[in-house]
Backbone as CSV, one residue per row, in Angstrom:
resi,resn,N_x,N_y,N_z,CA_x,CA_y,CA_z,C_x,C_y,C_z
1,MET,-10.862,5.210,8.620,-10.680,4.220,7.578,-10.715,4.935,6.227
2,LEU,-9.838,4.499,5.375,-9.732,5.047,4.028,-9.885,3.883,3.055
3,THR,-10.824,3.992,2.133,-10.991,2.952,1.119,-10.894,3.579,-0.260
4,GLY,-10.467,2.792,-1.209,-10.358,3.291,-2.565,-10.178,2.153,-3.546
5,VAL,-10.072,2.530,-4.805,-9.953,1.540,-5.861,-8.526,1.472,-6.388
6,VAL,-7.974,2.602,-6.814,-6.671,2.599,-7.472,-5.586,3.045,-6.508
7,GLY,-4.545,2.247,-6.407,-3.385,2.574,-5.597,-2.160,1.870,-6.160
8,HIS,-1.007,2.200,-5.603,0.245,1.594,-6.053,1.161,1.345,-4.872
9,ILE,1.932,0.292,-4.970,3.060,0.092,-4.067,4.278,0.449,-4.891
10,LYS,5.068,1.381,-4.357,6.201,1.911,-5.110,7.520,1.591,-4.414
11,TRP,8.535,1.370,-5.210,9.916,1.322,-4.750,10.610,2.434,-5.517
12,ARG,10.976,3.482,-4.794,11.521,4.696,-5.417,10.531,5.216,-6.452
13,ILE,10.934,5.327,-7.713,10.008,5.809,-8.747,9.309,4.658,-9.473
14,TYR,9.675,3.416,-9.140,9.174,2.248,-9.854,7.917,1.681,-9.194
15,THR,6.998,1.207,-10.014,5.813,0.546,-9.486,6.151,-0.899,-9.171
16,ALA,5.974,-1.266,-7.899,6.201,-2.645,-7.484,4.917,-3.455,-7.621
17,ALA,3.771,-2.795,-7.407,2.475,-3.476,-7.548,1.392,-2.447,-7.845
18,ALA,0.486,-2.823,-8.719,-0.702,-2.020,-8.995,-1.843,-2.614,-8.170
19,ILE,-2.596,-1.731,-7.526,-3.660,-2.139,-6.619,-5.009,-1.772,-7.206
20,HIS,-5.970,-2.689,-7.089,-7.355,-2.413,-7.468,-8.236,-2.819,-6.287
21,GLY,-8.474,-1.865,-5.414,-9.267,-2.095,-4.214,-8.390,-2.177,-2.985
22,TYR,-8.544,-1.215,-2.067,-7.734,-1.221,-0.855,-8.507,-0.619,0.308
23,THR,-8.062,-0.957,1.507,-8.557,-0.378,2.748,-7.361,-0.065,3.629
24,VAL,-7.274,1.179,4.063,-6.262,1.595,5.027,-7.007,1.911,6.311
25,SER,-6.567,1.336,7.409,-7.222,1.603,8.690,-6.173,1.983,9.727
26,ARG,-6.647,2.674,10.764,-5.769,3.119,11.847,-6.268,2.526,13.147
27,SER,-5.354,2.144,14.006,-5.733,1.574,15.300,-6.431,2.633,16.148
28,LYS,-7.159,2.183,17.153,-7.911,3.113,17.999,-7.014,4.129,18.685
29,ASP,-5.802,3.728,19.053,-4.897,4.675,19.707,-4.182,5.586,18.704
30,GLY,-4.399,5.348,17.412,-3.841,6.201,16.370,-2.385,5.963,16.043
31,ARG,-1.790,4.944,16.613,-0.360,4.712,16.411,-0.032,3.822,15.225
32,GLN,-0.920,2.882,14.918,-0.618,1.931,13.849,-1.606,2.061,12.700
33,TRP,-1.063,1.988,11.508,-1.849,2.006,10.280,-1.664,0.654,9.601
34,SER,-2.713,0.183,8.928,-2.594,-1.091,8.220,-3.275,-1.002,6.857
35,LEU,-2.851,-1.860,5.962,-3.347,-1.897,4.592,-3.782,-3.312,4.253
36,VAL,-4.933,-3.436,3.622,-5.371,-4.673,2.978,-5.704,-4.278,1.546
37,ALA,-5.086,-4.932,0.567,-5.260,-4.523,-0.821,-5.250,-5.727,-1.750
38,THR,-5.856,-5.545,-2.918,-5.860,-6.568,-3.953,-4.897,-6.157,-5.063
39,VAL,-3.931,-7.011,-5.325,-2.894,-6.750,-6.320,-3.375,-7.245,-7.682
40,VAL,-3.252,-6.385,-8.707,-3.624,-6.812,-10.060,-2.399,-7.016,-10.949
41,LEU,-1.326,-6.296,-10.688,-0.058,-6.480,-11.402,1.067,-6.285,-10.398
42,SER,2.137,-7.066,-10.532,3.252,-6.868,-9.611,4.573,-7.229,-10.267
43,ASN,5.637,-6.718,-9.681,6.991,-7.012,-10.099,7.700,-7.572,-8.879
44,ALA,8.023,-8.850,-8.897,8.592,-9.528,-7.730,9.908,-8.895,-7.279
45,PHE,10.744,-8.489,-8.222,12.016,-7.867,-7.853,11.772,-6.562,-7.101
46,ASN,10.920,-5.703,-7.640,10.643,-4.421,-6.992,9.983,-4.603,-5.627
47,LEU,9.101,-5.590,-5.492,8.453,-5.842,-4.198,9.436,-6.301,-3.133
48,ALA,10.560,-6.858,-3.543,11.557,-7.351,-2.592,12.512,-6.249,-2.118
49,GLN,12.410,-5.056,-2.708,13.319,-3.964,-2.366,12.785,-3.147,-1.187
50,THR,13.636,-2.312,-0.637,13.231,-1.371,0.404,13.847,-0.017,0.102
51,PRO,13.230,1.063,0.518,11.939,1.143,1.188,10.801,1.131,0.178
52,LEU,9.686,0.552,0.573,8.471,0.553,-0.235,7.485,1.557,0.353
53,THR,6.627,2.105,-0.504,5.562,3.000,-0.053,4.258,2.605,-0.716
54,PHE,3.159,2.895,-0.029,1.837,2.721,-0.623,1.331,4.107,-0.976
55,VAL,0.899,4.286,-2.223,0.422,5.578,-2.706,-1.051,5.451,-3.064
56,ALA,-1.869,6.312,-2.436,-3.315,6.352,-2.697,-3.650,7.719,-3.261
57,LYS,-4.141,7.761,-4.470,-4.505,9.025,-5.118,-5.823,9.549,-4.546
58,HIS,-5.948,10.876,-4.518,-7.220,11.515,-4.198,-7.376,12.735,-5.098
59,ALA,-8.492,13.418,-5.011,-8.838,14.485,-5.959,-7.782,15.591,-6.049
60,LYS,-7.106,15.895,-4.955,-6.158,17.017,-4.952,-4.699,16.579,-4.857
61,GLY,-4.424,15.302,-5.014,-3.046,14.811,-4.920,-2.994,13.358,-4.536
62,SER,-2.187,13.042,-3.530,-2.081,11.649,-3.084,-1.599,11.599,-1.642
63,TRP,-1.904,10.473,-1.001,-1.346,10.162,0.305,-0.285,9.103,0.079
64,THR,0.835,9.249,0.744,1.917,8.280,0.661,2.197,7.741,2.058
65,PHE,2.124,6.423,2.190,2.365,5.750,3.462,3.633,4.920,3.352
66,PRO,4.606,5.091,4.223,5.753,4.185,4.208,5.319,2.785,4.667
67,ILE,5.777,1.762,3.982,5.457,0.379,4.357,6.533,-0.105,5.320
68,GLN,6.116,-0.458,6.535,7.047,-0.943,7.550,7.264,-2.446,7.454
69,SER,6.216,-3.180,7.133,6.324,-4.626,6.897,5.156,-5.039,6.022
70,MET,5.350,-6.124,5.270,4.313,-6.543,4.325,4.332,-8.055,4.175
71,SER,3.146,-8.644,4.079,3.035,-10.078,3.821,3.239,-10.338,2.329
72,PRO,3.607,-11.547,1.968,3.655,-11.884,0.537,2.240,-11.832,-0.058
73,VAL,2.164,-11.639,-1.356,0.869,-11.642,-2.047,0.290,-13.049,-1.972
74,GLN,-0.959,-13.160,-1.512,-1.631,-14.459,-1.417,-1.981,-14.943,-2.823
75,ARG,-1.577,-16.136,-3.152,-1.784,-16.654,-4.509,-3.245,-16.893,-4.858
76,ASP,-4.057,-17.266,-3.879,-5.456,-17.582,-4.190,-6.342,-16.342,-4.256
77,THR,-6.043,-15.299,-3.479,-6.892,-14.103,-3.443,-6.210,-12.867,-4.010
78,TYR,-4.918,-12.937,-4.239,-4.109,-11.802,-4.700,-4.123,-10.642,-3.704
79,GLN,-4.394,-10.957,-2.438,-4.408,-9.920,-1.412,-3.050,-9.804,-0.740
80,VAL,-2.770,-8.592,-0.306,-1.558,-8.305,0.446,-1.966,-7.484,1.663
81,THR,-1.293,-7.715,2.772,-1.512,-6.911,3.970,-0.176,-6.297,4.367
82,ALA,-0.256,-5.104,4.943,0.971,-4.412,5.326,0.730,-3.550,6.550
83,ARG,1.802,-3.350,7.299,1.794,-2.390,8.398,2.428,-1.118,7.844
84,LEU,1.740,0.005,8.038,2.162,1.266,7.445,2.588,2.262,8.513
85,GLY,3.385,3.225,8.076,3.691,4.376,8.911,2.644,5.449,8.653
86,PRO,2.701,6.565,9.368,1.733,7.640,9.165,1.806,8.211,7.751
87,PRO,0.681,8.703,7.219,0.640,9.201,5.852,1.325,10.555,5.702
88,GLN,1.789,10.784,4.486,2.302,12.079,4.091,1.472,12.510,2.892
89,GLU,0.890,13.695,2.949,0.046,14.152,1.846,0.893,14.935,0.857
90,LYS,0.679,14.657,-0.422,1.404,15.373,-1.484,0.424,16.009,-2.431
């Protein structure tokens, strides 16, 4: 499990959503990754594009996860959930 505060959902070089608080988890068999995050700013047009990626910064760079599918942002909690592909470290 990976947790953090600052992250982004990106479409190409554009920010589709700014994240404040996220959890990335992997299934027990290691095949599926998932994201639960709180959106603080978003761009509806960019969120509707593909391909989207989730970017999580760390001390020496960032992890980038391709987003395979994503739920709409929940209006009451501002949470989004997504199914991710395996991470790529940059």
